[in-house]
C-alpha positions in Angstrom: -15.4 5.5 -34.0 -15.3 3.9 -37.2 -13.8 4.9 -41.0 -13.0 3.7 -44.5 -9.4 2.9 -45.6 -8.0 4.0 -48.7 -9.6 1.7 -51.1 -13.3 3.3 -49.2 -14.3 -0.3 -47.3 -16.1 0.4 -44.3 -16.2 -1.7 -41.4 -19.1 -4.5 -41.2 -20.8 -4.7 -37.5 -23.4 -6.6 -36.1 -25.7 -4.8 -34.4 -25.3 -7.7 -31.6 -21.8 -6.6 -30.5 -20.7 -3.8 -28.2 -18.2 -1.2 -29.2 -16.6 1.6 -27.7 -16.7 4.9 -28.3 -12.6 5.0 -28.1 -12.7 1.8 -30.0 -11.4 2.7 -33.3 -11.9 0.6 -36.3 -11.1 1.0 -39.9 -11.1 -0.8 -42.8 -12.2 -4.0 -44.0 -13.2 -5.1 -40.2 -16.1 -7.9 -39.9 -17.3 -7.8 -36.2 -20.0 -11.0 -35.4 -22.9 -10.7 -32.9 -22.0 -11.1 -29.0 -19.1 -9.5 -30.2 -17.1 -7.3 -26.5 -14.1 -4.1 -27.9 -13.4 -2.4 -25.3 -12.0 1.7 -24.5 -9.3 2.7 -26.9 -8.7 -0.7 -29.0 -7.7 -0.5 -32.6 -9.0 -2.4 -35.4 -7.3 -1.4 -38.3 -7.5 -3.3 -42.2 -5.9 -0.2 -44.4 -3.2 -1.4 -46.6 -3.9 -3.1 -49.5 -5.8 -6.5 -49.8 -5.8 -6.8 -45.7 -9.2 -7.8 -43.8 -10.2 -8.6 -40.4 -12.8 -10.9 -38.9 -13.5 -11.5 -35.3 -15.8 -14.4 -35.2 -19.0 -14.0 -32.7 -18.7 -14.4 -29.1 -14.8 -12.6 -28.9 -13.8 -10.2 -26.9 -11.2 -7.2 -27.5 -10.0 -5.6 -24.3 -9.1 -2.1 -23.4 -5.4 -1.1 -26.0 -6.0 -4.3 -27.8 -4.3 -3.7 -31.8 -5.0 -6.2 -34.4 -3.6 -4.9 -37.8 -3.4 -6.6 -41.0 -0.3 -6.2 -43.2 -1.1 -5.8 -47.3 -2.3 -8.5 -49.1 -3.0 -10.3 -45.6 -5.4 -11.5 -42.9 -6.5 -11.9 -39.3 -9.2 -14.3 -37.9 -10.0 -14.6 -35.1 -12.4 -17.8 -33.9 -15.4 -17.7 -32.1 -15.1 -17.2 -28.1 -11.3 -16.0 -28.3 -10.6 -13.6 -25.2 -7.7 -10.8 -26.6 -6.7 -9.3 -23.4 -5.9 -5.8 -22.4 -2.9 -4.5 -24.2 -2.0 -7.6 -26.7 -0.8 -7.4 -30.3 -2.4 -9.5 -32.7 -0.6 -8.5 -36.2 -1.5 -10.3 -39.6 -1.3 -12.2 -41.0 -2.3 -14.5 -38.1 -4.9 -17.1 -37.1 -6.5 -17.6 -33.8 -9.1 -20.4 -33.6 -11.8 -20.7 -31.2 -11.8 -20.6 -27.4 -8.2 -19.1 -27.2 -6.5 -16.4 -24.5 -4.5 -14.3 -25.5 -2.9 -12.2 -22.5 -1.6 -8.9 -21.3 0.8 -7.7 -23.3 1.2 -10.2 -25.3 2.4 -10.5 -29.2 1.2 -13.1 -32.3 2.5 -12.3 -35.5 2.5 -14.2 -38.9 1.5 -17.3 -36.8 -1.2 -19.9 -36.5 -3.1 -20.5 -32.9 -5.1 -23.8 -33.0 -9.0 -24.0 -31.1 -8.3 -24.1 -26.8 -4.7 -22.5 -27.3 -3.5 -19.7 -24.1 -0.9 -17.4 -24.8 0.1 -16.0 -21.3 1.0 -12.5 -20.7 4.1 -10.6 -22.4 4.9 -14.0 -24.1 5.5 -13.6 -27.7 4.4 -15.8 -30.7 6.1 -15.2 -34.0 6.4 -17.2 -37.8 5.0 -20.7 -35.7 2.0 -23.3 -35.9 0.4 -23.6 -32.7 -1.8 -27.1 -32.1 -4.9 -26.9 -30.2 -4.9 -26.8 -26.7 -1.5 -25.8 -26.1 0.2 -23.2 -23.3 2.2 -20.6 -24.0 4.0 -19.5 -20.7 4.2 -16.2 -19.8 7.2 -14.2 -21.0 7.5 -17.1 -23.2 9.3 -16.7 -27.1 8.3 -19.3 -29.4 9.8 -18.4 -32.8 11.0 -22.0 -33.5 8.6 -24.9 -34.4 10.3 -27.3 -32.3 9.6 -25.4 -29.4 6.1 -24.7 -30.3 5.6 -28.6 -30.8 6.7 -28.7 -27.1 5.2 -27.0 -25.4 2.7 -28.4 -22.9 -1.3 -28.6 -22.7 -3.6 -26.3 -21.2 -3.7 -27.2 -17.6 -7.6 -27.7 -16.3 -7.8 -24.3 -14.0 -6.1 -22.5 -16.7 -9.3 -23.9 -18.9 -11.2 -22.6 -16.5 -10.2 -19.2 -16.1 -10.3 -18.9 -20.1 -13.9 -19.6 -20.1 -14.3 -17.3 -17.1 -13.2 -14.6 -19.3 -15.8 -15.3 -22.2 -18.2 -15.2 -19.8 -17.8 -12.6 -18.1 -17.4 -10.5 -21.1 -20.6 -12.0 -22.8 -22.6 -10.7 -19.7 -20.6 -7.0 -20.8 -22.5 -7.4 -23.6 -25.5 -8.3 -22.2 -25.2 -5.4 -19.6 -23.9 -2.6 -21.3 -26.7 -3.4 -24.1 -29.5 -3.1 -21.7 -28.2 0.3 -20.4 -27.9 1.6 -24.5 -31.9 0.3 -24.9 -32.7 2.0 -21.2 -31.1 5.5 -22.1 -31.2 5.6 -25.9 -30.4 8.8 -26.7 -27.0 8.3 -24.5 -23.8 7.1 -26.2 -21.8 4.4 -24.0 -19.9 7.1 -22.7 -23.0 7.3 -20.5 -21.5 7.4 -17.1 -20.0 10.5 -18.3 -22.5 11.8 -18.4 -23.6 11.4 -15.2 -25.7 14.0 -13.2 -22.6 14.3 -10.0 -23.5 17.2 -7.4 -20.2 19.5 -7.4 -18.0 20.3 -4.4 -16.1 23.5 -3.9 -13.7 21.5 -1.0 -11.0 22.6 -3.0 -11.9 26.8 -3.2 -9.8 28.7 -0.7 -12.0 29.3 2.1 -10.4 32.4 4.1 
């Protein structure tokens, strides 16, 4: 579902993006091509002067929240993954090829390209250099701690890339479903004809 913000700004969404019906997108939001926005994601740029830009190839998974404060911006670089239930709050800049894990929080910060923020971590008020890794549950709110982060490992870099590939395949697959069933929305699976059974009825 898409709505204007109180200033009358509507989302601008590429026809090549894949947006689930239950996602909510409000206001000055730009979404480029090959972006996957999953069920129940909320992307909201409704405060005065706020904006959100999601570059091509990103995936915004189920229950992700992206919001931007008054006169601030969220920008998410190409081929970045925001995993289930994470929160990205502006002002925030996330570089290309990044990964923000399940339930993680980023706010008032900058992530360099190829950064990996693992699950339940908090990143606030710092700049993370490129190719760094925030560990599971880490709290990074001091620039000295941010500067001392370790480089991303080879296996996690490969994992991060695999998430992007999988979600690009989902965009292609769901788009194909839409073309084959042009009269049906993405809730097509809920509309499938299924055989009703009476197995729970009293048979006495």
